[in-house]
mmCIF file of the C-alpha atoms, coordinates in Angstrom:
data_MODEL
# 
_entry.id   MODEL 
# 
loop_
_atom_site.group_PDB 
_atom_site.id 
_atom_site.type_symbol 
_atom_site.label_atom_id 
_atom_site.label_alt_id 
_atom_site.label_comp_id 
_atom_site.label_asym_id 
_atom_site.label_entity_id 
_atom_site.label_seq_id 
_atom_site.pdbx_PDB_ins_code 
_atom_site.Cartn_x 
_atom_site.Cartn_y 
_atom_site.Cartn_z 
_atom_site.occupancy 
_atom_site.B_iso_or_equiv 
_atom_site.pdbx_formal_charge 
_atom_site.auth_seq_id 
_atom_site.auth_comp_id 
_atom_site.auth_asym_id 
_atom_site.auth_atom_id 
_atom_site.pdbx_PDB_model_num 
ATOM 1   C CA . MET A 1 1   ? 0.088  0.017  -0.026  1.00 0.00 ? 1   MET A CA 1 
ATOM 2   C CA . LYS A 1 2   ? 2.848  2.471  0.852   1.00 0.00 ? 2   LYS A CA 1 
ATOM 3   C CA . LYS A 1 3   ? 4.625  1.657  -2.499  1.00 0.00 ? 3   LYS A CA 1 
ATOM 4   C CA . SER A 1 4   ? 1.492  2.443  -4.489  1.00 0.00 ? 4   SER A CA 1 
ATOM 5   C CA . LYS A 1 5   ? 0.854  5.827  -2.541  1.00 0.00 ? 5   LYS A CA 1 
ATOM 6   C CA . PHE A 1 6   ? 4.447  6.706  -3.401  1.00 0.00 ? 6   PHE A CA 1 
ATOM 7   C CA . ILE A 1 7   ? 3.925  5.978  -7.026  1.00 0.00 ? 7   ILE A CA 1 
ATOM 8   C CA . VAL A 1 8   ? 0.677  7.932  -7.282  1.00 0.00 ? 8   VAL A CA 1 
ATOM 9   C CA . ASP A 1 9   ? 2.313  10.860 -5.360  1.00 0.00 ? 9   ASP A CA 1 
ATOM 10  C CA . CYS A 1 10  ? 5.245  10.776 -7.772  1.00 0.00 ? 10  CYS A CA 1 
ATOM 11  C CA . ALA A 1 11  ? 2.844  10.616 -10.805 1.00 0.00 ? 11  ALA A CA 1 
ATOM 12  C CA . ILE A 1 12  ? 0.793  13.484 -9.381  1.00 0.00 ? 12  ILE A CA 1 
ATOM 13  C CA . LEU A 1 13  ? 3.919  15.583 -8.954  1.00 0.00 ? 13  LEU A CA 1 
ATOM 14  C CA . CYS A 1 14  ? 5.072  14.676 -12.475 1.00 0.00 ? 14  CYS A CA 1 
ATOM 15  C CA . SER A 1 15  ? 1.936  15.792 -14.063 1.00 0.00 ? 15  SER A CA 1 
ATOM 16  C CA . LEU A 1 16  ? 1.793  18.925 -11.879 1.00 0.00 ? 16  LEU A CA 1 
ATOM 17  C CA . THR A 1 17  ? 5.510  19.695 -13.005 1.00 0.00 ? 17  THR A CA 1 
ATOM 18  C CA . VAL A 1 18  ? 4.708  19.175 -16.662 1.00 0.00 ? 18  VAL A CA 1 
ATOM 19  C CA . VAL A 1 19  ? 1.642  21.483 -16.472 1.00 0.00 ? 19  VAL A CA 1 
ATOM 20  C CA . LEU A 1 20  ? 3.535  24.137 -14.582 1.00 0.00 ? 20  LEU A CA 1 
ATOM 21  C CA . GLN A 1 21  ? 6.568  24.023 -17.036 1.00 0.00 ? 21  GLN A CA 1 
ATOM 22  C CA . ILE A 1 22  ? 4.190  24.559 -20.014 1.00 0.00 ? 22  ILE A CA 1 
ATOM 23  C CA . LEU A 1 23  ? 2.522  27.338 -18.056 1.00 0.00 ? 23  LEU A CA 1 
ATOM 24  C CA . SER A 1 24  ? 5.924  28.937 -17.364 1.00 0.00 ? 24  SER A CA 1 
ATOM 25  C CA . THR A 1 25  ? 6.904  28.832 -20.886 1.00 0.00 ? 25  THR A CA 1 
ATOM 26  C CA . LEU A 1 26  ? 3.572  30.345 -22.051 1.00 0.00 ? 26  LEU A CA 1 
ATOM 27  C CA . MET A 1 27  ? 4.233  33.189 -19.580 1.00 0.00 ? 27  MET A CA 1 
ATOM 28  C CA . THR A 1 28  ? 7.550  33.622 -21.105 1.00 0.00 ? 28  THR A CA 1 
ATOM 29  C CA . ASN A 1 29  ? 6.435  33.660 -24.761 1.00 0.00 ? 29  ASN A CA 1 
ATOM 30  C CA . TYR A 1 30  ? 3.437  35.844 -24.195 1.00 0.00 ? 30  TYR A CA 1 
ATOM 31  C CA . LEU A 1 31  ? 4.184  38.056 -21.246 1.00 0.00 ? 31  LEU A CA 1 
ATOM 32  C CA . GLN A 1 32  ? 8.013  38.292 -21.937 1.00 0.00 ? 32  GLN A CA 1 
ATOM 33  C CA . PHE A 1 33  ? 8.542  37.358 -18.255 1.00 0.00 ? 33  PHE A CA 1 
ATOM 34  C CA . SER A 1 34  ? 10.234 34.199 -17.331 1.00 0.00 ? 34  SER A CA 1 
ATOM 35  C CA . LEU A 1 35  ? 9.387  32.146 -14.100 1.00 0.00 ? 35  LEU A CA 1 
ATOM 36  C CA . THR A 1 36  ? 10.015 28.543 -13.489 1.00 0.00 ? 36  THR A CA 1 
ATOM 37  C CA . LEU A 1 37  ? 6.956  27.396 -11.599 1.00 0.00 ? 37  LEU A CA 1 
ATOM 38  C CA . ALA A 1 38  ? 7.910  23.842 -12.126 1.00 0.00 ? 38  ALA A CA 1 
ATOM 39  C CA . LEU A 1 39  ? 10.521 24.164 -9.606  1.00 0.00 ? 39  LEU A CA 1 
ATOM 40  C CA . ILE A 1 40  ? 7.835  23.917 -6.742  1.00 0.00 ? 40  ILE A CA 1 
ATOM 41  C CA . PRO A 1 41  ? 6.740  20.236 -7.197  1.00 0.00 ? 41  PRO A CA 1 
ATOM 42  C CA . VAL A 1 42  ? 10.324 19.276 -7.968  1.00 0.00 ? 42  VAL A CA 1 
ATOM 43  C CA . ALA A 1 43  ? 11.467 20.786 -4.603  1.00 0.00 ? 43  ALA A CA 1 
ATOM 44  C CA . VAL A 1 44  ? 8.558  19.083 -2.804  1.00 0.00 ? 44  VAL A CA 1 
ATOM 45  C CA . ALA A 1 45  ? 9.520  15.804 -4.405  1.00 0.00 ? 45  ALA A CA 1 
ATOM 46  C CA . CYS A 1 46  ? 13.208 16.105 -3.235  1.00 0.00 ? 46  CYS A CA 1 
ATOM 47  C CA . ILE A 1 47  ? 12.272 17.428 0.284   1.00 0.00 ? 47  ILE A CA 1 
ATOM 48  C CA . HIS A 1 48  ? 9.423  15.267 1.241   1.00 0.00 ? 48  HIS A CA 1 
ATOM 49  C CA . TYR A 1 49  ? 9.726  12.117 -0.857  1.00 0.00 ? 49  TYR A CA 1 
ATOM 50  C CA . GLY A 1 50  ? 13.560 11.862 -1.141  1.00 0.00 ? 50  GLY A CA 1 
ATOM 51  C CA . ALA A 1 51  ? 15.986 11.009 -3.854  1.00 0.00 ? 51  ALA A CA 1 
ATOM 52  C CA . LYS A 1 52  ? 13.972 8.643  -6.165  1.00 0.00 ? 52  LYS A CA 1 
ATOM 53  C CA . CYS A 1 53  ? 10.863 10.792 -6.389  1.00 0.00 ? 53  CYS A CA 1 
ATOM 54  C CA . GLY A 1 54  ? 13.063 14.149 -6.643  1.00 0.00 ? 54  GLY A CA 1 
ATOM 55  C CA . ILE A 1 55  ? 14.941 12.729 -9.640  1.00 0.00 ? 55  ILE A CA 1 
ATOM 56  C CA . ILE A 1 56  ? 11.844 11.306 -11.390 1.00 0.00 ? 56  ILE A CA 1 
ATOM 57  C CA . VAL A 1 57  ? 10.046 14.537 -10.940 1.00 0.00 ? 57  VAL A CA 1 
ATOM 58  C CA . SER A 1 58  ? 13.071 16.703 -12.111 1.00 0.00 ? 58  SER A CA 1 
ATOM 59  C CA . ALA A 1 59  ? 13.384 14.295 -15.103 1.00 0.00 ? 59  ALA A CA 1 
ATOM 60  C CA . ALA A 1 60  ? 9.812  15.098 -15.944 1.00 0.00 ? 60  ALA A CA 1 
ATOM 61  C CA . MET A 1 61  ? 10.539 18.755 -15.786 1.00 0.00 ? 61  MET A CA 1 
ATOM 62  C CA . GLY A 1 62  ? 13.640 18.426 -17.690 1.00 0.00 ? 62  GLY A CA 1 
ATOM 63  C CA . ILE A 1 63  ? 12.325 16.338 -20.526 1.00 0.00 ? 63  ILE A CA 1 
ATOM 64  C CA . THR A 1 64  ? 9.159  18.615 -20.725 1.00 0.00 ? 64  THR A CA 1 
ATOM 65  C CA . LEU A 1 65  ? 11.689 21.640 -21.190 1.00 0.00 ? 65  LEU A CA 1 
ATOM 66  C CA . PHE A 1 66  ? 13.668 19.782 -23.829 1.00 0.00 ? 66  PHE A CA 1 
ATOM 67  C CA . VAL A 1 67  ? 10.701 18.861 -25.834 1.00 0.00 ? 67  VAL A CA 1 
ATOM 68  C CA . GLU A 1 68  ? 9.667  22.474 -25.727 1.00 0.00 ? 68  GLU A CA 1 
ATOM 69  C CA . CYS A 1 69  ? 13.063 23.430 -26.999 1.00 0.00 ? 69  CYS A CA 1 
ATOM 70  C CA . ALA A 1 70  ? 12.838 20.657 -29.672 1.00 0.00 ? 70  ALA A CA 1 
ATOM 71  C CA . ILE A 1 71  ? 9.449  21.845 -30.967 1.00 0.00 ? 71  ILE A CA 1 
ATOM 72  C CA . GLY A 1 72  ? 10.297 25.601 -30.874 1.00 0.00 ? 72  GLY A CA 1 
ATOM 73  C CA . PHE A 1 73  ? 7.729  26.265 -27.971 1.00 0.00 ? 73  PHE A CA 1 
ATOM 74  C CA . ASP A 1 74  ? 10.462 27.780 -25.911 1.00 0.00 ? 74  ASP A CA 1 
ATOM 75  C CA . VAL A 1 75  ? 11.886 30.385 -28.404 1.00 0.00 ? 75  VAL A CA 1 
ATOM 76  C CA . GLY A 1 76  ? 15.321 30.639 -26.982 1.00 0.00 ? 76  GLY A CA 1 
ATOM 77  C CA . GLY A 1 77  ? 15.474 26.821 -26.469 1.00 0.00 ? 77  GLY A CA 1 
ATOM 78  C CA . GLY A 1 78  ? 14.466 26.358 -30.076 1.00 0.00 ? 78  GLY A CA 1 
ATOM 79  C CA . ILE A 1 79  ? 17.417 28.394 -31.271 1.00 0.00 ? 79  ILE A CA 1 
ATOM 80  C CA . MET A 1 80  ? 19.784 26.391 -29.165 1.00 0.00 ? 80  MET A CA 1 
ATOM 81  C CA . PHE A 1 81  ? 18.162 22.991 -30.393 1.00 0.00 ? 81  PHE A CA 1 
ATOM 82  C CA . ALA A 1 82  ? 18.786 24.200 -33.992 1.00 0.00 ? 82  ALA A CA 1 
ATOM 83  C CA . LEU A 1 83  ? 22.492 24.714 -32.994 1.00 0.00 ? 83  LEU A CA 1 
ATOM 84  C CA . SER A 1 84  ? 23.006 21.467 -31.221 1.00 0.00 ? 84  SER A CA 1 
ATOM 85  C CA . PRO A 1 85  ? 20.161 18.924 -29.840 1.00 0.00 ? 85  PRO A CA 1 
ATOM 86  C CA . VAL A 1 86  ? 22.626 17.247 -27.595 1.00 0.00 ? 86  VAL A CA 1 
ATOM 87  C CA . LYS A 1 87  ? 23.980 20.523 -25.804 1.00 0.00 ? 87  LYS A CA 1 
ATOM 88  C CA . THR A 1 88  ? 20.395 21.603 -25.557 1.00 0.00 ? 88  THR A CA 1 
ATOM 89  C CA . PHE A 1 89  ? 19.551 18.257 -23.750 1.00 0.00 ? 89  PHE A CA 1 
ATOM 90  C CA . ILE A 1 90  ? 22.531 18.920 -21.470 1.00 0.00 ? 90  ILE A CA 1 
ATOM 91  C CA . GLY A 1 91  ? 21.581 22.431 -20.736 1.00 0.00 ? 91  GLY A CA 1 
ATOM 92  C CA . SER A 1 92  ? 17.714 21.700 -20.201 1.00 0.00 ? 92  SER A CA 1 
ATOM 93  C CA . ALA A 1 93  ? 17.121 18.081 -19.033 1.00 0.00 ? 93  ALA A CA 1 
ATOM 94  C CA . LEU A 1 94  ? 20.342 17.106 -17.459 1.00 0.00 ? 94  LEU A CA 1 
ATOM 95  C CA . ARG A 1 95  ? 20.852 20.354 -15.596 1.00 0.00 ? 95  ARG A CA 1 
ATOM 96  C CA . VAL A 1 96  ? 17.478 20.070 -13.833 1.00 0.00 ? 96  VAL A CA 1 
ATOM 97  C CA . ILE A 1 97  ? 18.202 16.494 -12.775 1.00 0.00 ? 97  ILE A CA 1 
ATOM 98  C CA . LEU A 1 98  ? 21.632 17.512 -11.449 1.00 0.00 ? 98  LEU A CA 1 
ATOM 99  C CA . ALA A 1 99  ? 20.026 20.499 -9.617  1.00 0.00 ? 99  ALA A CA 1 
ATOM 100 C CA . ALA A 1 100 ? 17.659 18.060 -7.897  1.00 0.00 ? 100 ALA A CA 1 
ATOM 101 C CA . CYS A 1 101 ? 20.523 15.558 -7.203  1.00 0.00 ? 101 CYS A CA 1 
ATOM 102 C CA . CYS A 1 102 ? 22.337 18.378 -5.469  1.00 0.00 ? 102 CYS A CA 1 
ATOM 103 C CA . VAL A 1 103 ? 19.336 19.219 -3.308  1.00 0.00 ? 103 VAL A CA 1 
ATOM 104 C CA . VAL A 1 104 ? 18.896 15.581 -2.375  1.00 0.00 ? 104 VAL A CA 1 
ATOM 105 C CA . LEU A 1 105 ? 22.576 15.378 -1.416  1.00 0.00 ? 105 LEU A CA 1 
ATOM 106 C CA . VAL A 1 106 ? 22.171 18.567 0.744   1.00 0.00 ? 106 VAL A CA 1 
ATOM 107 C CA . SER A 1 107 ? 19.178 17.086 2.099   1.00 0.00 ? 107 SER A CA 1 
ATOM 108 C CA . ALA A 1 108 ? 20.947 13.745 3.194   1.00 0.00 ? 108 ALA A CA 1 
ATOM 109 C CA . LEU A 1 109 ? 23.848 15.766 4.607   1.00 0.00 ? 109 LEU A CA 1 
ATOM 110 C CA . THR A 1 110 ? 21.389 17.969 6.644   1.00 0.00 ? 110 THR A CA 1 
ATOM 111 C CA . ALA A 1 111 ? 18.863 15.155 7.672   1.00 0.00 ? 111 ALA A CA 1 
ATOM 112 C CA . LYS A 1 112 ? 20.168 15.157 11.337  1.00 0.00 ? 112 LYS A CA 1 
ATOM 113 C CA . PHE A 1 113 ? 19.371 18.854 11.807  1.00 0.00 ? 113 PHE A CA 1 
ATOM 114 C CA . LYS A 1 114 ? 17.063 19.289 14.720  1.00 0.00 ? 114 LYS A CA 1 
ATOM 115 C CA . GLU A 1 115 ? 15.197 22.284 13.292  1.00 0.00 ? 115 GLU A CA 1 
ATOM 116 C CA . LYS A 1 116 ? 13.233 20.760 10.355  1.00 0.00 ? 116 LYS A CA 1 
ATOM 117 C CA . LYS A 1 117 ? 11.627 23.988 9.434   1.00 0.00 ? 117 LYS A CA 1 
ATOM 118 C CA . TRP A 1 118 ? 14.840 25.742 8.699   1.00 0.00 ? 118 TRP A CA 1 
ATOM 119 C CA . ARG A 1 119 ? 16.145 22.757 6.708   1.00 0.00 ? 119 ARG A CA 1 
ATOM 120 C CA . SER A 1 120 ? 12.955 22.816 4.604   1.00 0.00 ? 120 SER A CA 1 
ATOM 121 C CA . PHE A 1 121 ? 13.608 26.550 3.808   1.00 0.00 ? 121 PHE A CA 1 
ATOM 122 C CA . LEU A 1 122 ? 17.216 26.034 3.096   1.00 0.00 ? 122 LEU A CA 1 
ATOM 123 C CA . LEU A 1 123 ? 16.475 23.152 0.725   1.00 0.00 ? 123 LEU A CA 1 
ATOM 124 C CA . SER A 1 124 ? 13.483 25.143 -1.039  1.00 0.00 ? 124 SER A CA 1 
ATOM 125 C CA . ALA A 1 125 ? 16.070 27.948 -1.701  1.00 0.00 ? 125 ALA A CA 1 
ATOM 126 C CA . LEU A 1 126 ? 18.676 25.836 -2.960  1.00 0.00 ? 126 LEU A CA 1 
ATOM 127 C CA . LEU A 1 127 ? 16.937 24.290 -5.850  1.00 0.00 ? 127 LEU A CA 1 
ATOM 128 C CA . PRO A 1 128 ? 16.471 27.567 -7.800  1.00 0.00 ? 128 PRO A CA 1 
ATOM 129 C CA . VAL A 1 129 ? 20.010 28.487 -6.932  1.00 0.00 ? 129 VAL A CA 1 
ATOM 130 C CA . PHE A 1 130 ? 21.439 25.070 -8.145  1.00 0.00 ? 130 PHE A CA 1 
ATOM 131 C CA . ASN A 1 131 ? 19.105 25.143 -11.217 1.00 0.00 ? 131 ASN A CA 1 
ATOM 132 C CA . THR A 1 132 ? 19.980 28.697 -12.271 1.00 0.00 ? 132 THR A CA 1 
ATOM 133 C CA . GLY A 1 133 ? 23.718 28.048 -11.546 1.00 0.00 ? 133 GLY A CA 1 
ATOM 134 C CA . PHE A 1 134 ? 23.906 24.753 -13.631 1.00 0.00 ? 134 PHE A CA 1 
ATOM 135 C CA . PHE A 1 135 ? 21.888 26.634 -16.569 1.00 0.00 ? 135 PHE A CA 1 
ATOM 136 C CA . LEU A 1 136 ? 24.389 29.426 -16.624 1.00 0.00 ? 136 LEU A CA 1 
ATOM 137 C CA . ILE A 1 137 ? 27.293 27.136 -16.602 1.00 0.00 ? 137 ILE A CA 1 
ATOM 138 C CA . ALA A 1 138 ? 25.767 25.163 -19.420 1.00 0.00 ? 138 ALA A CA 1 
ATOM 139 C CA . PHE A 1 139 ? 24.842 28.196 -21.363 1.00 0.00 ? 139 PHE A CA 1 
ATOM 140 C CA . ILE A 1 140 ? 28.216 29.872 -20.910 1.00 0.00 ? 140 ILE A CA 1 
ATOM 141 C CA . THR A 1 141 ? 30.254 26.577 -21.873 1.00 0.00 ? 141 THR A CA 1 
ATOM 142 C CA . LEU A 1 142 ? 28.072 25.185 -24.438 1.00 0.00 ? 142 LEU A CA 1 
ATOM 143 C CA . PHE A 1 143 ? 26.591 28.100 -26.150 1.00 0.00 ? 143 PHE A CA 1 
ATOM 144 C CA . ASN A 1 144 ? 29.189 30.939 -25.775 1.00 0.00 ? 144 ASN A CA 1 
ATOM 145 C CA . PRO A 1 145 ? 28.884 32.342 -29.061 1.00 0.00 ? 145 PRO A CA 1 
ATOM 146 C CA . LEU A 1 146 ? 25.154 32.641 -28.818 1.00 0.00 ? 146 LEU A CA 1 
ATOM 147 C CA . LEU A 1 147 ? 25.456 34.157 -25.469 1.00 0.00 ? 147 LEU A CA 1 
ATOM 148 C CA . HIS A 1 148 ? 27.694 36.984 -26.986 1.00 0.00 ? 148 HIS A CA 1 
ATOM 149 C CA . GLU A 1 149 ? 25.306 37.300 -29.966 1.00 0.00 ? 149 GLU A CA 1 
ATOM 150 C CA . TRP A 1 150 ? 22.351 37.747 -27.788 1.00 0.00 ? 150 TRP A CA 1 
ATOM 151 C CA . ALA A 1 151 ? 24.231 40.141 -25.479 1.00 0.00 ? 151 ALA A CA 1 
ATOM 152 C CA . SER A 1 152 ? 25.360 42.430 -28.361 1.00 0.00 ? 152 SER A CA 1 
ATOM 153 C CA . ALA A 1 153 ? 21.727 42.228 -29.773 1.00 0.00 ? 153 ALA A CA 1 
ATOM 154 C CA . GLN A 1 154 ? 20.685 43.903 -26.533 1.00 0.00 ? 154 GLN A CA 1 
ATOM 155 C CA . SER A 1 155 ? 23.578 46.372 -26.643 1.00 0.00 ? 155 SER A CA 1 
ATOM 156 C CA . ALA A 1 156 ? 24.905 44.914 -23.350 1.00 0.00 ? 156 ALA A CA 1 
ATOM 157 C CA . THR A 1 157 ? 27.992 43.361 -21.967 1.00 0.00 ? 157 THR A CA 1 
ATOM 158 C CA . VAL A 1 158 ? 27.925 39.616 -21.469 1.00 0.00 ? 158 VAL A CA 1 
ATOM 159 C CA . VAL A 1 159 ? 28.074 40.059 -17.750 1.00 0.00 ? 159 VAL A CA 1 
ATOM 160 C CA . SER A 1 160 ? 25.258 42.499 -17.601 1.00 0.00 ? 160 SER A CA 1 
ATOM 161 C CA . TYR A 1 161 ? 23.290 40.239 -19.962 1.00 0.00 ? 161 TYR A CA 1 
ATOM 162 C CA . ILE A 1 162 ? 23.643 37.309 -17.853 1.00 0.00 ? 162 ILE A CA 1 
ATOM 163 C CA . PHE A 1 163 ? 22.490 39.258 -14.691 1.00 0.00 ? 163 PHE A CA 1 
ATOM 164 C CA . LEU A 1 164 ? 19.846 41.383 -16.255 1.00 0.00 ? 164 LEU A CA 1 
ATOM 165 C CA . GLY A 1 165 ? 18.635 39.343 -19.160 1.00 0.00 ? 165 GLY A CA 1 
ATOM 166 C CA . LEU A 1 166 ? 19.122 35.620 -18.076 1.00 0.00 ? 166 LEU A CA 1 
ATOM 167 C CA . VAL A 1 167 ? 18.791 35.658 -14.628 1.00 0.00 ? 167 VAL A CA 1 
ATOM 168 C CA . GLY A 1 168 ? 17.779 38.958 -12.876 1.00 0.00 ? 168 GLY A CA 1 
ATOM 169 C CA . VAL A 1 169 ? 14.521 39.426 -11.335 1.00 0.00 ? 169 VAL A CA 1 
ATOM 170 C CA . ASN A 1 170 ? 13.267 36.249 -12.482 1.00 0.00 ? 170 ASN A CA 1 
ATOM 171 C CA . PHE A 1 171 ? 15.741 34.186 -10.347 1.00 0.00 ? 171 PHE A CA 1 
ATOM 172 C CA . ILE A 1 172 ? 14.882 36.268 -7.044  1.00 0.00 ? 172 ILE A CA 1 
ATOM 173 C CA . ILE A 1 173 ? 11.186 35.683 -7.751  1.00 0.00 ? 173 ILE A CA 1 
ATOM 174 C CA . GLU A 1 174 ? 11.787 31.849 -8.224  1.00 0.00 ? 174 GLU A CA 1 
ATOM 175 C CA . VAL A 1 175 ? 13.595 31.736 -4.882  1.00 0.00 ? 175 VAL A CA 1 
ATOM 176 C CA . ILE A 1 176 ? 11.010 33.635 -2.981  1.00 0.00 ? 176 ILE A CA 1 
ATOM 177 C CA . THR A 1 177 ? 8.325  31.576 -4.529  1.00 0.00 ? 177 THR A CA 1 
ATOM 178 C CA . CYS A 1 178 ? 9.845  28.215 -3.736  1.00 0.00 ? 178 CYS A CA 1 
ATOM 179 C CA . VAL A 1 179 ? 10.717 29.329 -0.155  1.00 0.00 ? 179 VAL A CA 1 
ATOM 180 C CA . ALA A 1 180 ? 7.288  30.616 0.389   1.00 0.00 ? 180 ALA A CA 1 
ATOM 181 C CA . LEU A 1 181 ? 5.353  27.700 -0.916  1.00 0.00 ? 181 LEU A CA 1 
ATOM 182 C CA . CYS A 1 182 ? 7.553  24.551 -0.671  1.00 0.00 ? 182 CYS A CA 1 
ATOM 183 C CA . PRO A 1 183 ? 7.993  24.393 3.036   1.00 0.00 ? 183 PRO A CA 1 
ATOM 184 C CA . ALA A 1 184 ? 4.324  25.030 3.487   1.00 0.00 ? 184 ALA A CA 1 
ATOM 185 C CA . ILE A 1 185 ? 3.369  22.117 1.189   1.00 0.00 ? 185 ILE A CA 1 
ATOM 186 C CA . VAL A 1 186 ? 6.048  19.936 2.868   1.00 0.00 ? 186 VAL A CA 1 
ATOM 187 C CA . PHE A 1 187 ? 4.834  20.674 6.446   1.00 0.00 ? 187 PHE A CA 1 
ATOM 188 C CA . ALA A 1 188 ? 1.185  19.947 5.301   1.00 0.00 ? 188 ALA A CA 1 
ATOM 189 C CA . LEU A 1 189 ? 2.195  16.642 3.695   1.00 0.00 ? 189 LEU A CA 1 
ATOM 190 C CA . GLN A 1 190 ? 4.237  15.669 6.961   1.00 0.00 ? 190 GLN A CA 1 
ATOM 191 C CA . LYS A 1 191 ? 1.263  16.394 8.913   1.00 0.00 ? 191 LYS A CA 1 
ATOM 192 C CA . ASN A 1 192 ? -1.036 14.235 6.857   1.00 0.00 ? 192 ASN A CA 1 
ATOM 193 C CA . ARG A 1 193 ? 1.693  11.414 6.960   1.00 0.00 ? 193 ARG A CA 1 
ATOM 194 C CA . LYS A 1 194 ? 1.297  11.324 10.832  1.00 0.00 ? 194 LYS A CA 1 
# 
């Protein structure tokens, strides 16, 4: 019974992740504002359900993101996909899975913390940090000429484009959203478990 509940919970989080990722891309395409809402169920999976569920749910997000790039639904990702599908897969799917693995690792290292609330806040904040960090590493190393092209199209230096164009306010909002919502969801799930 416990195993089937775990599978159902993972499936629900995967479905929610896919829907939120598509919604996030729609927001980017039509409102010119990027916000990765799909990080919320990924963080909940990593913090509450552990490594297996965290990696499965992050894979759902990463694969959805990669498919969006492949079909051109994510405009910038479509440009990257046209340049190199393999590099795009690394920069989209693998970086999300790697970010989730890092959160799971930190979760394991901090499992003995007495103050569970602060641990949950810390882990919730780390997922967008790792996700954005791995995105930037992948983009800078795998798509450096494209980065320079996009920066010069905005009449900006590469550094200012990275912080204002690629990361900027979106990253701050992602951290705040994850920290505000994930611990509350995790606490509710833990109470429900008892």
